[in-house]
N, C-alpha and C positions, 0 to 999 in steps of 0.2 A: 458384174457386167462384163461382157466379152470385150476384148481389146479392140477388135475391128469396129465395134459399135461405138466405143469411146472415141476412137480416132475420127470416125464420121461425124460425131457430135461436136468435137473440137473444131474440125475444119468448117462445118456448117456455122458454128457460132462465130468464128473469125470472119467468115465471109459476110455474115449478116451484121456484125458489130465490129467492123474493121478498126475503128478508132478508139475502141474501149480500152481501158487499162488492162483488162484481162487478156484481150487480144494482143496487146503490145507485149505482155509478159510471155505469152505463148511464142510469139515470133522471136523474141530475144533468147528464150531458152532453147529453141529448136534451130533457128537460123543464125543466131548470134547477134542479130540486130533487127530493128523495126524497119521494114522496107518503105513505109510511107504510102504504098498503094496495094491494092488487092486484086491484081490481075490473075488470069488463069495460070501463068507460069509460076508466080509466087505461091499460089495455093497448091500447085503441084509439088513445088519444092518443100512446102510445109508438110504435105501428106507424106512425101518420101522420107523426110526427117523423122516424122512421127512413127512411121512404119519400122524404122531402124533404131528407134529409141528403146531404152529399157522399159519394161512394163511398169516399174515404179514411177518413172518420169511421166508416162502417159496417164497413169492414175492421178498423179498430183496435178497435172494440167487439166484433167477432166474436172477435178474438184474446184480448180480456180474458175473455170467457166460456168460451173453449176450454181 
C-alpha cells in the first residue's frame, strides 16, 4: 500500500476512534503524548508528524489501526 494512503487511513481512524487504545498508541509514537482531544490542530500535527516519519514507522502504525 502507498505511504500517503496509509497516512490518510491512520489519520481517519484516529479522528473516528479518538479514545481507542490504537489511537493513543499512534499519538504517543508520533507526538510523544496523548493530547486528550481531537481538534483540527492536533490532527494536523499528527499528519505532519506522520509525513516526516520513517516508512517503517508508518507501516507499523497502519497495522496497529488495522
